[in-house]
TIBAMI-318445 format. One record per residue: residue in one letter; x, y, z of N, C-alpha, C in turn. Coordinates in steps of 0.05 Angstrom, whole numbers, plus 5000, padded with zeros to 4 digits. Example, Ala and Ser with C-alpha at 12.3 -4.5 7.8 and 13.67 -1.06 7.14 Angstrom:
// TIBAMI-318445
a526448865156524649105156526449345156/s525749555142527349795143525850015157/
***
This chain:
// TIBAMI-318445
m721385535588721085505617722485255625/s724085275647725585045656723884875676/l723984615672722484425690724184345714/g726684425714728384355737731284375729/l733084305748735884305743736884035735/n738984035719740383785713743283805719/l744783575715747683575722749283785708/a748383865684749884065669749784335683/d747684375698747484635712749584655734/y750684425743752684425764755584405754/a755784405727758484375716760284605724/n759284835725760885065733759185245751/a759485195777757785335796758285635796/a760785705791761385995790759986135768/a759785985745758386115722755486145728/n754285975744751485995750750986195773/g753186265785752886475805751786375831/n751786115837750686025862752686025885/g755286065878757386095899757885845915/q757185605907757585365922760085215915/g761485285894763785135886762984895870/a764984755858764384515841763584285859/v761584125848760683885862760783655841/f758783475840758783255821759483345793/g761483225781762283285754763783545753/g764283665775765683925775768683885775/s769984115778772884115775774384125802/n772884125825774184145851774883855861/m777383755855778183485862778383435892/e778983635907779183595936776583505948/e774383635939771783555949770983285938/l771783225913771182955902772582735917/n775082775926776482585941775182535968/q774082745980772682716006770282536003/l768982545980766682375975767482085971/n769982035962770881765957771681615983/k771681756005772481626030770081466042/a769381256027767181076036768180886058/l766380776073766980576093768180326080/e770380226090771679986080771479766101/a771079516090770979286108773779216118/g775679236101778479166108778878866111/s781278786119781978506121782878436149/i781778566169782378506196779778416210/s779978266231777578176245776678396265/g774178366273773078566291774678596317/r775678386328777078406354779678556352/e780778586327783278726323782779026320/t780279116321779679406318779279546345/t779579406367778979516393780579776397/d779179996404780380256411781680396387/l781280286363782380416339780280616328/s781280846319779581046306780081056276/t781780886266782580886238781780636224/a779980476235779380216223776980226204/s776080456197773880486178771480326187/g770480156169767980006176768579736189/a771079666194771779406205770479346232/p770179546250768979486276766079386274/l764779446251761979366248761679086238/k763878956230763678686218762878476239/v761178296231760578056248762477836239/e763977726258765977526250764677276240/s765877156219764876916206766676676214/l765676496231767176266241765676016233/d767075836220765875576212764775436237/k762375336235761075216259761974926263/t763674816246764574546249767474546261/l767874396282770574376294772274206276/k774574316268776374176250778374006266/h778573756260780373576275783073576262/l785073656278787873636269789273396281/t787873236296789073006309787572756300/f788072536313786872286305783972266311/k782572086298779772036303779371746312/e776971676320776471416331777071196311/n776671236285777171026265780170986261/d781971146273784771106271785770896291/i784070826310784870636332784170356322/a786170206314785569956300785769716318/l788069676332788469426347786569406370/w786069616385784269606408781469516399/k780469606377777769536368777569246359/t779869126353779868846343780368636364/v781868706385782568516406780068426421/p779668166425777368076442777568176470/k775268236483775168336510773768146528/k774468156554772968006574773068166600/s771368086620771368216646773568106664/a774768276680776668196700775368226727/y776268066747774968076773777068096796/n779568156788781668176808783768356797/t785468466814787768626804790068456795/v789868196801791767996790790067796774/e790267806748788767626731790467386723/e789567146730791066906725789766736703/y791266566691790266376672791966136671/n790865916662792365666660792865606630/q795265496625795965406599796365106598/l795264976578795864696573798264706554/a800664666565803164706549803864456533/s803064226542803763986527801963756535/y801363586515799863336521801763126532/g804363166531806362976539808562966518/t810762856525813062846506812362676482/n813162776458812662636433814762416429/r814162186441816061956439814561696443/g815661476435814461216438811661206425/g809861076440807061056430806260786420/f808160636411807560366402808560166423/y807159946426807859746447807059466438/n808059266451807558986444804758906454/e803658706441801058596449801058526479/g799058626492798658566521800458726539/e802058906528803959056544802759326553/l803459416577802559676587804059896574/p802560086561803960316548805360496568/n807260656559808660846576806761066585/e807261176608805661396618806961656610/e805261846601806162116594804462316609/d805662506622804262706637803762956620/s801263056621800663316609802063536625/l802663766612803963976626802164216627/y801464306652799864536656801464756669/v801065006661802565236672800565446681/r800965556705799365776715800866036710/r799666226697800866486692799066716701/a800166956702798567186711799567436698/q797767636696798467906689797068096709/l798368316716797268506735795568706720/v793168756731791468976721792869236727/k792969416707794169676710792069896706/f792670136715790670346717791470586700/m789670656682790170886664788171106671/g788971356668787071566673788171836664/v786372026661787072306655784972486668/v785872716677784072916690783373136669/k780873206667779973426650778473626667/s778473876659777274086675775974296657/v773674396664772274606650771374816670/t772075066667771175276686768175316683/h766975416705764075466704763375686684/p764875906682764176106661764275986633/m766075786628766175676601763575526594/t762175426614759675286609757375476603/l757875746609755675936606755876096579/v758176116568758476276544757676106520/n756976246498756376116473758975996462/n758775766450761075646437760175486413/m762075376399761475246373761274946375/v761574836399761574546402759174446418/g757474616427755174526442755874506472/n755274276484755874226512758874186515/i760274376527763174366528764174146547/v762674086568763373866586763373596571/e761173556555761073306539763373296519/r764073526508766273526489768873446502/e769373546527771773476541771773186551/i769473076556769272796563770172626539/k769172706516769972556491772972586486/n774072836490776972876486778572706505/g777772696531779172526550779072236543/t776772146533776471866524778371806501/m778571986482780371946459783271946469/w783972106488786672106499787371836511/i785471726526785871456538786171246516/l784471256496784471056475787071056459/r788171306455790771316441792971186458/k793071246483795071136501794670826503/l792270746505791570466507792470316482/n791870416459792570276434795570266430/q796970486436799970476435801070266454/s799970256478801070086499800469786493/l798369726477797969456469800369346454/y801669516439804169446425806569466444/f807069696456809669766467809769776498/g807469736512807569746541809369526552/d810769596574812669406586813169486615/e812169326634812369396662815269366672/a816969226657819869216665821169486660/l820069646641821169906635819870126651/t817170106653815570296669813670136686/p814170096712812569916728809569966728/q808770206723805870266723804470176697/e805970106676804770016651804069726652/f802069646636801669356632803669256611/n803869006609805568876589804068856563/g804969006543803768986516804568716503/f803668686478804068436464806968386457/y808468596450811368556445812868466470/a812168586493813568516517812868226525/q810368146523809567876531810667676511/h811067756486812167586466815067526472/q816567736480819467706484820167606512/r818767716532819567666560817967426571/n818667186562817366946574819366726573/d818666506586820666286589820866096565/n819666176542820166026518822966066508/w824266286516826866356505828966366527/l831166246522833366246542834566526544/n834766666522835966936522835067086497/l836167316492835467486470836267346443/d838467206444839367056419837266856410/s836266696429834366486422831666606413/y830966836424828566966416828867076387/m831067216382831367336356831667126334/d832666896341833166686321830766496318/s828566546333826266366332824566416307/e822766226303820966236280818766446283/v818566566307816466766312817567056311/v819967086301821067356296822167356267/v821067536251821967566223823467826221/d826067816216827868046215828268136186/l827068366179827268466151829968596145/r831468666165834168796162834069026143/g832169196146831969446130830469426104/q829469186097827769156073824869216079/a823369286059820569336062819069076067/l816769086080815068846083814368736056/n814468476053813868346027812368086031/e811567976009809967726010811567496023/d814067486017815767266027815767276058/a816067516069816167546098813567466111/i811267536099808667466110808167166108/e809067046086808766756083810466606104/t812966706109814666596129813466616157/a812266846163810966886189808566696192/s807066676171804666496172805566206177/n807666126164808665856169809665826198/g810866036209811866016237809665966256/i807266096252805066046270803865766266/v803665676241802665416235804365196248/e806965236248808765036260808465026291/n807165226302806565226330803565186335/f802265056316799464956318797465186319/g798065406306796265626304795665696275/l794265916271793666006244793466316245/g795466446233795466736233793266846214/n791667046224789467146208789267446207/q790767596224790667886224793368006228/l794168176209796768316210796368606215/f797868726233797669006240800469136235/a800469366221802969496214802469796212/p804569956215804370246211803470306183/p802270536178801370616151803570606131/k805970706138808170706119808970426110/v808870236128809569966122807569846102/m804969896107802869786089803069926062/s803570186062803870336037806070226020/d808370176032810670056017810069776008/f808569626023807769356015806169365989/v804269555988802569575964804269675940/k806169855945807769945923809369725910/g809969515925811369295914809869145891/f807269195889805769065868805369235843/y806169495845805669675823806969585797/g809469495799810969425775809869175762/n808469005777807468745767804468745762/k803268985765800368995763799468975734/f797468805729796268775703793768955702/i793769145683791569335680789769245657/q787369165664785469085643784269325630/p784769365604784069625591781069685590/n779369485589776569535585774969505611/s776269515634774769485659773369745666/d771469735684769969965693771870165707/m773770075723775570255738777370405718/t778370265698780070395679778470605663/a776070535655774470725640773770965657/a773570935683772971155701775471315709/g777771215700780271355707781271305735/i780471075746781271005774783670825773/m785970915783788370765782789270705811/g791470575814792470505841791370235850/q791970165875791169905885790969915916/r788969785926788669755955788669465962/v790669385978790969095985789769066013/q787568916015786168886040786768626054/s787768436040788368176052790468036036/f791667826048793767676035793067376038/d793167236017792566946017795166796020/s795766696045798066526049797266246042/q799166066043798665786038796665666058/f796465806081794965686103792265836108/g791766036092789166176096789466476091/r787266616092787266906086787967066111/i789567266107790567446129789567726123/g788067836142787268116140789568306144/l789768516128791968706130790768966141/n791769056164790769286178792969486183/w792469746177794369946184793570086210/d795470146226794970266252797070486257/i796170736258797870956261799470946287/f798370806307799670796333801670566336/a802170426314804170216313806870316303/k806970566294809370666281811570716301/k813970746290816370786306816271056320/l817871086342818071336356819471546339/p818971806344820272006328823172036334/t824672166316827472226320827672456340/i830072486352830672716368833272836359/s834073056372836673176365837973266391/s840373386389841773476412840373696427/t838573836413837074056426834373976437/t833573726434830973636444831073626475/g829273776487829273786516827673556529/a827573556555825973356569823073386562/s821573156561818773166552816973246575/s817973256599816273316623817973446644/p816973636659818473746682819073536703/n817573316703817973106722819472866711/a820672906688822372696676824972666693/p826272446690828772406706830972596697/n832972626713835372766704836772626681/a838072776664839572646642841772476653/v842572266637844672086646847372236644/v849372116656852172216655853772036636/s854972156616856471996596859171916608/n859971666603862571576610864171516585/t863971276574865671206551864071056530/i865171036506864070876485866370736471/a865970486463868170336451867070126431/g868670086410867969876391869069606401/v867669396395868569116401869068986374/a871468876371872268766345870768516337/t870268336356868968086350866868016370/d864467936360862267846377860767626362/a860567396375859367166362856467206355/s855167386370852267436365851767696349/s853867796337853668056323851768036299/r850168256295848568286271849768506253/w852168606260853468806243854668666219/n853968766196855268656172856768886157/a857968816134859669006121858169256112/s855669226104854069456094853269636117/d853269536142852569696165854969836177/a857369746172859769856185860070156179/g861170296198861570586195861770726222/n861870986221862171146245859371236254/y858671196279856071256290856271426315/i854171586319853971736344851671616360/y852171576386850271456404849471656425/a846971646433845971806456843971646472/v843571726497841871576515840071776530/t837571706535835771856552834871686575/a834071816597832971676620829871716620/i828471506628825571506626824271426653/n822071556660820371456681817471476671/r815571436689812771436680811771716671/n813271926679812472196672813472286645/g815772176636816872266611819772186608/e821072326589823772256580825672496583/s828072446592829972666596831172756569/a832772966570834273046547836372836541/a837272836515839172636507842072726513/v843672536520846572586525848172406506/q850072526492851772366475853672196492/i853971946484855671766500858471766488/g860471816505863171816496864272066484/g862472256476863372506466864372506437/a864372276424865272266396863972026382/a864272026356863171796341864871546346/v863671316343865071056347864870896321/a867070756316867170586291865970316297/a863870236283862669976284863669806261/v864569566266865669396245863969146241/a864169026218862668776212863568556232/g861568426243862168206262862868306290/g862668566295863468676321861068776337/a861468966354859369076371860269346381/v858569486395859169746407858269736436/e859969836454859269826483859070116493/l856870156508856170426519856370406549/d857770606561858070626590857070906598/f854970906615853871156625852871106653/t852371326668851471316695848871456698/d847171356716844571486721844971766732/g843171956724843472226733842472286761/g841172096774840172136801837872326802/g837372446825835172636828832772516841/a830772696847828372606860826572436842/e826572506816824972346797826672126786/v826271886796827971666791827471536763/a829571476749829271346723828671046727/t826870946711826270656712827270506687/s828070656666829170536642830770746627/y832170646606833770816589833070756560/r833270966543832870926514835470986499/v836270796482838770826467838070936439/y839471146431839171266405841671236389/r841371226362843671206345843271366320/s845371486309845171636284845371446260/q844971546236845771406212848771396210/a849871216194852771206190853771466179/g856071546188857371786177856272046186/a854672046208853572296218855772496225/p855572746218857772936221858472996251/s856373036267856873106295854273056311/f854473066337852073036354850173266349/a851173506346849473736342848073736315/a849173606295848073606268846773336261/s846273166280845272896274842372866281/k840972706265838372596273838972346289/l837672316312838072086329835571916329/y835971656322833771476319833671286343/p831271246355831071066377831570776369/l833170636384833770346378832170166395/y832570186422831270006440831270126468/d829570026486829470106514830469876531/i831869946553832669746572831969846600/s831469656617830769726645833269786661/v832969916683835169976701836569716710/a834869506715835969256724837669126701/e836769146676838269026654840869176650/k840869436654843269596651845269516673/t844269496697845969426720847369156716/a845768966706846868696702848768676678/g848468866660849968856634848068756613/y847668916592845668856572846768726547/d845568496539846168356514849068306510/g850368186530853168106528855068296540/g854168536549855968726562856568646591/a858768726601859468686629857568846646/a857668806673855968946691856069246686/g853769376683853669656679854169746650/i854669566632855269626604852969536586/v852269716567850269646547851669586521/r851169346511852469266485850369276463/d851169396441849469416417850669226396/r849169006391849868816370848468856344/n847269086341845769156317843368976312/r842168886334839668736331837468916321/w837469166330835469356323836769576306/m835569636283836669826264835270096266/p836670316262835370576263833470616239/n831470786244829570876223828170636211/t827270446228825770216218823270186236/d821370026225818769986239818469696247/q816169646261815469366268812569316259/a811869066258809168976252808668716266/v806168626266805568376281803368226267/l803667956267801567776257800467616280/f797867616283796567476305794767246294/q794367046311791966886309789967046327/m788267196315786567386330784067256339/d784167116362781867016375782466986405/n780466936422780966936450782366686461/e783266506443785066296451787966396452/v788466616439791166716437791466996449/v789667186443789867456454787167536465/e787367706486784867806499785668036517/f783668216522784068436541782068406563/a783068396588781368366611780968636624/q778368726627777768986639776568946666/l777769066686776669066713774269256715/a774269456699772069636697771969756669/p769669826659769469946632770670226632/l771270326609772170606606769970776619/m770770946638768771086654769671366661/k767671536669768071806679767571816709/m769371936724768971966753769272256760/d767272376773767372656780769172706804/l770572926804772273016826770773226843/a771673266867770473476884770673746872/v768573916876768674186865769974366886/l772474446881773974616900774374896889/s773374946865773675206853771375226832/p770875456821768775476800769575336775/a769975076776770674906753769774626758/y768974496736768274206737770674046731/r771473866748773773696744772873406745/f773973246727773172966727775472806715/m775372546720777372356710776072176689/i777672106669776971886651778771656658/l777671416664779271196675778870936659/m780870776660780770506649782570326665/y781470096674782969896689783069636672/g785369526668785469276652788269196645/t788468976631791068876621790568686598/p792468686579792168496556793468226563/f792668016549793867756552794767656525/l797167546524798067386501798367106511/y796166946509796066686521798066496507/a798466526482800166336467802266496451/p804566566462806466736449807466626422/k807466366419808366246394806266256372/k803966356378801866396357801666686349/m803866836353804167106344806967136332/v807167276310809867326298810367626297/r812767696304813567976305815468036282/f814868236265816668326244818268556255/i820868546252822568756263824368866240/n825469116245827269246226826169266198/i823669356196822369396170823169666159/g824369656136825269906123823270006103/a824170186086822470316066823470236038/l821670256019822470215991824270445982/
***
């Protein structure tokens, strides 16, 4: 007597006379293939299955999204100089300060018994910087505040994003801001260092003890020691150096070949190699070494790089380019000589125009000479306030195939008067600034030398609701001060290892 059926009973349905055809373990492959058509998850997301009837089980999937927002841009700890500069409150849109420039001329001092000593007058100077206004508008639609999202309160997120936008611009402008180039900007430390009455002209500034020109070499101990001495000779003491990450990285690499590795140390036993240099001991004291991503050089452009803003000025009009055989202030030497391509852009507060090649061909630069650029403003409703000069590396094949490196910016007024030895309307390049190089700065970092005056703290101000969206501004009012320009040293033309 049978207790039931087993799989063997289904091996040949025809033989059993049940008329159902082959099933499990049977010989009918068509029906077996039908059973194998199981639901598949697939490799597409749920939103990609809309209106599809062939997506198997994919429409049933719940999307898996990481709940942490991944930052592809800078963070707060990347902002170095702004966090270090001393701050104070401002109470006017014109912030003034007094300088004690001299106790009197360093002469005489000795006199005969009973004689009246010579009189020496102290020298006081009143100076001022204008408070400038920074801001950005952010907006969040009302529906966006109602839907589920991965960042929590979306308005608070955008307030933070706007704050970071302001801090980036603020930190960059502490180095490179210049109201002579863009009147709405405050004067950063480089501008205040260069544009003051300590220097008769650009020659005297470049040749001073507070400018260290690396001429394409990497930052090294010798340069920092020289800079430290330059500040000491002006009655200061350098204690904080700020440089782009690449500059600091190359500085550290300079020690690799001379590094002594102690074989039995804890770090060696743990397999930890490399070196982090956090400070430098000069003859006059310890100097903190700080890297700042916002101190790095501007990016290269090409012939196809368009205007950075629809409200940027019109591109300049190229006239001529010419080599000058002899220039007493030339920085061109034999190793720099060669054929170069030059381009110029026009700049205003909104952005930068497309680049225009000057002269239409490469120009030969010779040792002891110079190059002169002649171009005309492009006009238009968006007026240019300055120009940026670009140059290729030596031997560049053509404008279309060249990387163009920013050299320096000049104001419209400087161009009109003739720049750096050029006749009226002519820009002369004496190779003071080299392509593909960086800058760095050494400060006596205290409020006797540098400070930032804030008319108001970093703040949020709501705008009127004119549509179903929340709009607000993030604002900052203030200006930096470099009270003692000779207690700061600027490193220029820093190259790579």
